[in-house]
N, C-alpha and C positions, 0 to 999 in steps of 0.2 A: 504494499500499499504506500502511495506517495502522500506525504503530508507537508503542507507549507505551514510550519508550526503544527500544533495539534488541532487547530480550528478548521482546517480544510482537508478534505479527502478527495483524491482523484482516482476515478475508477473507469473501467470499460467492461464490456461483456466478454470479449475474447482476450486471451493472453497476448496476441500480436498487437492489438490496439492498446492494451494496457502498457506494453513495453514502449510503444511509440509516444504515449502521452506521459510517460514517467509515473505510472500508477500501478494498480493491481486490479484483479478481476472482482466483479460484484459478488461472485460466489465466495471468494476468499474473505472479502471485507465483511460480509454479512453472515458468514459461516453457514452457507446454504448447501444443500445436497445437490449432487450432479447426477441427473437421471433417476433419482430416487424420490419417493414421496416425502413431503414436508412433515417434519415433526419438531416439536419444541426441543431445545437443547436440554439434556438431562445432566450433563457434566457441569458441576458448579464452577470449576476452574475456567472452562470455556465461556460460561455465562459471565463470569467476572471480567475476563479479558475483553469480551465484546462490549460489556457495559462501560468499562473504562474508556475504550476507544470511541464509542458512539456518544457518550455523554460530553466528551471534550469537543466533539466536532460541531461546528456551526454551519458549514457549507459542504455539500457533496456535489462534485462535478462529474458527470457521466458522459462518456463518449459512446458512439454506436447505439444511440437510442432505438433505431428501428429493429435491432436484433433482440431487444428486450420485449418480452411478451407480458400479457396481463398476469399470467400465472407467476412468473418470476417477480414482477413488481409487487404482487400480493404477498409473496414469500418475504420480500424485503421489508414490507410494512409490518407483517406479523412478527418478524424477528426483532424489529425496532421496538415493538410494544413489549416483547418479552424481556428485552435488555434494559430499556430506559423508561423511567417514569416521566410524566409530563402531560401536556394538554391532550385531550381526546381527539387528536388528529392523526392521519396515517403515519406521519414521520415525526411526531412530537414537535420539537423546536428546530428540527434540522431543515435548512433551506437547500433546495435541490435545483441545480441547473443542468439540463440535459441538452446534448448536441446530437444532431442527426437529421437525415433526410428521409421522409416517408417514401421517396422514390427508390430506395434501396430494397433489397430482398427482405421479406418478412421473417420473423423468427422461426426456427425449426423446432417442431414439437411443442409449440405454444401458439397463441393467437396474438395478432398485433395489438398494440396499445389502443389503437383507434377502432378495434373490432366492435361490432354490435352483438357479439356473442351473448346469448341469454343463459349460458351455462350457470348452474348454481354451485359449481365446484368452489369450495371454501376459499382457495387462494385466488381464483379468478374473480370472485365477488370482491375480495379485498383489493385486488389490483384495479378493478373498475372504479371503486370508490376513491382509491388513492390518485389515479390519473385524473379523475374529474376535478380534483382540487387545484390543478394547475391553471392559473389565471393570467399569466404573462408570457409573451412570446416575442422574440426579436429575430427577424429574418436575416440570414447570412446568405447573400446572393451571389458572391463571387466564387467561381470555380477556379481556385488557385492552382490546383494540380495541373490543369490544362492551359494555364495562362500563356505559356510560351507558344502555343499553336492556336490562334483565334479561330481558324476554320474547324479544327477538331473541337474546340470549346463550344462553338455555336451548334455543331452537329450533336454534341452530347446534350445540350440544353433541349433540343427538339426531341431527341430519343427519350429523354427523361419523361416527357409529357406525351409520348407516343404520337408525336407530330412530325416524324421523319419525312422528309421531302424526297422527290425523285432525285434531286441533286445530291442529297446526303447518301442515298442508296448507291448512286453511281460512284461516290467517293469510296464507300465500302467495297464496291466491286474492284476498284483499282488496287485493293489490298488483298485480293483473292490469291492465295499462295500458288495455285497451279493454273492460273489463267494466263493465256498468252498476252492479255491486255493489262496485266498487273503493272503497277507503277513501282517496280523494284528492279534493281540490278541483279544479275546472277549471283553476285557476292552476298547481297542482302537476302535473297531467297535461301542461299546455302546457310547463312547464319540462323535464319528462322528454323530451318529443318534440323540443324545440328544442336542448338542449345536453347531454343525458346521454351518457355513454360506453356504447356497446352491447357486451355480452359474449356471444359466440356459441360454440357447441360445436365448430364446424368452420370452416375457412378459406373454403369456398365461400359460406356464409351471410354471413360477415363481409365478404367481397369484394363480394357483391351489395349489401349495405347501403352500403358505401363508394362504390360506383359510382353509386348513386342520389343520395347526398349530393353527390358531385362534380358531377353533372349539375345540381344545384340552385344551384350557386354563382353562375351567371350570368357566368362568366369564361371566356376562352379556355382550352382544355385542351391541355396539351402531352403528347406521347407520347415516352417514352424507351425504346428497344429495347436490351436488354442484349447485350453481346458475350460469347458463351459458348464454351468449348472443352471437349472430352472425347469419348471414343469412342462411348459409348452415347447415342443421340439422346434416348431416353426420360428419361434422367437429366439430360443436358446441357440440354435444353430444357424442363425442368419449370417450370410457371408461377410457383412461389414458393419452391422448395427450393434454389435455387442460392446457397448461402452466406447464406441468410436474405434474399436480395434477389429482386425480381420480374424475370421475363423481359421483361414489358411493363409499364412503370410510367406511369400517367397522373396528372398533377398540374396544379393551377392556383393562382392567387393566392388566399390565405386558406384553402387546403386544410388540414385537420387532418392532421398526420403524426406518425409515430413513427420515431425514429432507430434504425437497425439495426447500429450499430457503437459501441464505446466510443471516444470521441474525446478526452475530457478529464474523467476521473471526478471529480476533486476539485472541478471547477467545474460539475458537473451534466450533462455531455454523455456519457450512457451508453446502451448498448443498451436501449431501452425508454423513453427520454425522449420526452415529448410536446410538440408545438409546432404552429406553423402556417407556411405558406409566405408569405414577403414578396415574393420575386422569383425569377425563373429567369434565369441568365446563360448566354448562348451566345456563341460566337465571332462577331465582327462580320460576317464574310462566309460564315457557315455556311449552306449551301443546304438542309439537312434539319432546320433548327431547328424543334422542336416537332412534327415529323412522323416521328419514329423515331430521329433522331440524338441522341447523348448530349450534354448540355450541358457547359459548363465546371464548373458546380455550381449549387446552389440555396441561396438565402439564406432562413433561417428564424429565427423567434424561438421559443426553447424556454422552457417554463414555469418550469423550475427552474435555468436557467443563471445563474451568478453571475460569469462572467469578463468580460473587456473586450468591448465591443460592436464588431461588424464595421462597422456603419454608426453614425456618431457620434450621430445624433439618433433612432436606432431601438433602444429598450431590448431587451436580451437577444438581439440579432441575431448570427447565426453563419453563416459560409460553410461549406456542406457540399459537399466536392468529390466527384467520381466516384472510386470505389475498385475494386480487383480482389480478389475473394474467391478463395482457393485452398482446395479441399476434396477429400476422398476419398470415393468410393462403391465398395464391393466391391473395395477395394484398388487402385482406378485413380484417377488425378488428373483433376480438373476445375477450371475457373476460370469466374468470371462477373464482368464489368465493368459496373457500374451505379451509380446514385446510391443511397446506403445509407439510403433513406427508404421508408416504405410509408404509404398512406392510413390514418388512425386515428380516424375517427368511430366505427368498430367494430374490435374486436380479438378474438382467440380467448381463451377462458378460460385456456388455457395461458399466454398472454402476460400475463395479468393477475396471475399468481401473484406475491406480494410487494407488491402495491399495497394501499393503504388508500383507500377511497372514502367521502366524507362531507363535512360542512359545513366542516371545518377542513383538509381535504386540499388539497395543492397539485397533485394529479394530476387529480382529478375530484370534483365535489360530489355527483354522483348517477350511477346506472348503470341500464341496462335489461338484463335477463338472459334468455337463451334457452338452456336446457340441452339442447335437442333431445330426441329420443325414446329415446336410449340413453346409457349412461355410457361416454364415450370416455376410458378411463383411470380407475382407481380414485381417488376423491376429487374428480372434476371438479365435481359439484354443490356439494359443500361449499366448494371454493375459490371458486366463483362467488358464492354468497350471503354467504360470510364476508368478502368484500372490504368490504362495507358496515359502517359503524360502528353504524347503527341501522336499524330496519325502514323508516323513512321515506326512507332514502337509496337504496333500490332499488325498481324496478318490474319486473314479470314480463311478458315479451312474450306477447301473446295468440296462440294459445289456451293456456290453462294446462295444464301437464303433469298427469298422473294421480298419485294417491298411490302406485299400484303401480310407476310409473316410478322412484320413490325407494326403496321398500322392497325391490324385487328386486335392488338393488345388492348385498345380502348374499349373493346366490347366485353372484356373480362370483368366479372363481378368484383374481384379483388381490386382491380385497378379503379373501378368506379368508387369503391369504398375508400380507397386511398385519396382520390380526388376530393371526396366529401370531407375527409379529415383535413386536407390541405386548405379547403375553403374555411373550415372552422378555425384553423390556426391563423389564417389571414385576418379574420375578424378579431381574434384575440390580439394579434399583432397591432392592428390599427388602434384598438383600445389602449394597448400598452404604450404605444407611441404618444398618444394624447395624454396619458397619465404621467409619463416621465419626459415630456417634451423639453423641460429645462435641463435634462441630463444628456441630450443628444450631442455627439461629438461635432467639432467644427468641420466645415466643408473641406478644410485642408488636410484632414486626417488621412494618413497613408498606412495601409496594413503592412505587417511584417512580411518579408519574402518567405515563400514556401520552400521547405527542404523535404526530401523524401526519406530522411533517416527516421 
């Protein structure tokens, strides 16, 4: 957790975003379960630590608001009430300032804060009540990430609102990787084919790309079979939904990987960190090493790791041990024991949310995008293309999508719900501006420059 003094907490939904803003995750700050049902804390020591932390805080700043759902927000409010005495309001005396764009992807496994869900789930009810208390809004209208490329920035603004024009679509066509009309040199095409991060709309396509890249390594491939428990075999043995870890994981030396657990946020080891495999460690006499048995762990170097090296002469080296995830599905407990890594030459667009991709990025300098033939979650296409800082930082996987694929996003009910939420926020913003007109910055105000770190 990042604190500017004890009075200010800085948080984000994901570890990647928490690292970028110098904070910690909401789950860690509020001692919330990951994938499991909410229950009050029973450990008096943990309650005391949470009470001390939250009682001192006066302000909570939250990044990635769209990734928060009503259930999570309700859990935060309930945890606040358990730990801190005060007024009968969702967050007692804590002032909350949240940042985010409703045009981003909605939360996974939850419902958006702006949802009209009538569910009577206890946490959802608490979340609705908490979100309804927000009565001030300040629009931030500059796309600073794309500021260096005005054409790209304007195209992203229209894509955000499903107003993509024929000219915009023709621009996307010039980035089609295998098109004879692509606006790329042979060298640029080769760079995208060799080392770009691929963004897919679904897990199946991302997994297929990763399997193909794994086979091209020219290295022995080890198979790790997870140990899973739970009543329903369909849930227990799901290929990739077991606490974010794979049922069957295949890795080899130099494989590109993503970490699926927050290990050391302040040093850059967060859920979403990218790296590569250096070595795999098995027990000396392990009979099933590489053929299904779990290893002791995997040694990786992570791109943004800043802590001590596990191997003295190997920069950014980290030992990643086997872990056990505990999670709930349909109010029943499940566990999965596995190495918390997944292959990451390709990832889903959902997993890319919060990333910046471009020449100065420490995550990836270029990406290849495949948005599929339908929008899986409102905002998916916008999130994919807006990761890039400029038009030259992305390519589109062939065949190119149709213009209608983008414009029909406006017909989706989730998009319409988002637009209604934006209209509501605009009304609140107008009232906020009138209420605090004396505090508006001077017209000469210049924002700080953007960095991708």
